[in-house]
C-alpha positions in Angstrom: -20.5 26.5 14.8 -22.5 24.2 12.5 -20.9 21.1 10.9 -20.9 22.8 7.5 -19.2 25.9 8.9 -16.6 23.7 10.7 -16.0 21.7 7.5 -15.7 24.9 5.4 -12.9 26.1 7.8 -11.0 22.8 7.2 -11.7 23.0 3.4 -10.4 26.6 3.3 -7.3 25.6 5.2 -6.7 22.6 2.9 -7.2 24.6 -0.2 -4.6 27.1 1.0 -2.2 24.3 1.7 -2.8 22.8 -1.8 -2.4 26.2 -3.4 1.1 26.2 -1.8 1.8 22.7 -3.1 1.5 20.9 0.2 -1.0 18.2 -0.9 0.2 15.7 1.7 -0.3 18.2 4.5 -3.7 19.1 3.2 -4.7 15.4 3.1 -3.4 14.9 6.6 -5.4 17.8 7.8 -8.5 16.7 6.1 -8.2 13.2 7.5 -7.5 14.4 11.0 -11.2 15.1 11.8 -13.4 12.4 10.4 -16.9 13.5 9.3 -19.6 11.9 11.4 -22.8 13.4 10.1 -25.9 12.2 8.2 -26.0 15.4 6.2 -25.1 14.2 2.6 -24.1 17.8 1.6 -21.5 17.9 4.3 -20.2 14.4 3.5 -20.0 15.2 -0.2 -18.1 18.5 0.4 -15.6 16.6 2.7 -15.1 13.8 0.2 -14.4 16.3 -2.7 -11.9 18.1 -0.5 -10.1 14.9 0.4 -10.2 13.5 -3.1 -8.7 16.7 -4.5 -5.8 16.3 -2.1 -5.4 12.6 -2.9 -5.2 13.3 -6.6 -1.9 15.2 -6.2 -0.3 13.5 -3.2 2.7 11.1 -3.6 1.2 7.8 -2.6 4.0 5.5 -1.3 5.7 8.2 0.8 2.3 9.3 2.3 1.3 5.8 3.2 4.6 5.1 5.0 3.4 7.4 7.8 -0.2 6.1 7.9 -1.7 3.9 10.5 -4.3 1.2 9.6 -7.3 3.4 10.6 -6.0 6.2 8.3 -5.6 3.6 5.5 -9.1 2.4 6.1 -10.4 6.0 5.7 -8.3 6.5 2.6 -9.8 3.4 1.0 -13.3 4.7 1.7 -12.4 8.0 0.0 -10.7 6.1 -2.8 -14.1 4.4 -3.6 -15.8 7.8 -3.2 -13.3 9.4 -5.5 -13.9 6.8 -8.2 -17.6 7.5 -7.8 -17.2 11.3 -8.0 -14.8 11.4 -10.9 -16.2 8.5 -13.0 -18.0 10.9 -15.4 -15.2 13.4 -15.5 -12.7 13.4 -18.4 -14.3 10.1 -19.6 -13.3 8.4 -16.4 -9.6 8.9 -16.9 -9.4 10.7 -13.5 -10.3 7.4 -11.8 -6.9 6.1 -12.6 -5.4 8.1 -9.8 -7.8 6.4 -7.4 -7.1 3.0 -8.8 -3.4 3.7 -8.0 -4.4 4.6 -4.4 -6.4 1.3 -4.2 -3.5 -0.7 -5.4 -1.0 0.9 -2.9 -3.5 0.6 0.0 -3.9 -3.1 -0.7 -0.2 -3.6 -0.9 0.3 -2.0 2.5 -2.7 -3.3 4.4 -3.9 -6.4 2.5 -7.4 -7.2 1.3 -8.9 -6.4 4.8 -8.7 -2.7 4.0 -11.3 -3.2 1.2 -13.7 -5.1 3.5 -13.3 -2.6 6.4 -14.0 0.3 3.9 -17.1 -1.4 2.5 -18.7 -2.2 5.8 -18.2 1.2 7.3 -21.0 3.5 6.1 -19.6 6.7 7.5 -18.2 8.0 4.2 
């Protein structure tokens, strides 16, 4: 199975979960298997899937259950989400990701920003 086929399976499962209102479950599932590819198309598809789940997930409750490595991943996708949605709805959709940024820094401190910026896997 190719990386894109494997990712598509995860995306389909996540979309089904989001369709049922389980955004936190979809986000957990999407984060469970980090993307480790150089294929930009695969990375972009994964980022869009995760950002869609992040946009509707209750942040504080979700973060209570997260470990530091998951928070680091979420910060990377927070930056990616701001990039993806900056031109959508005159940038208003970025507010969701700024809230994630704020809550991640509250939980993990400023180190979460540095770890996300130096890790090029997203």
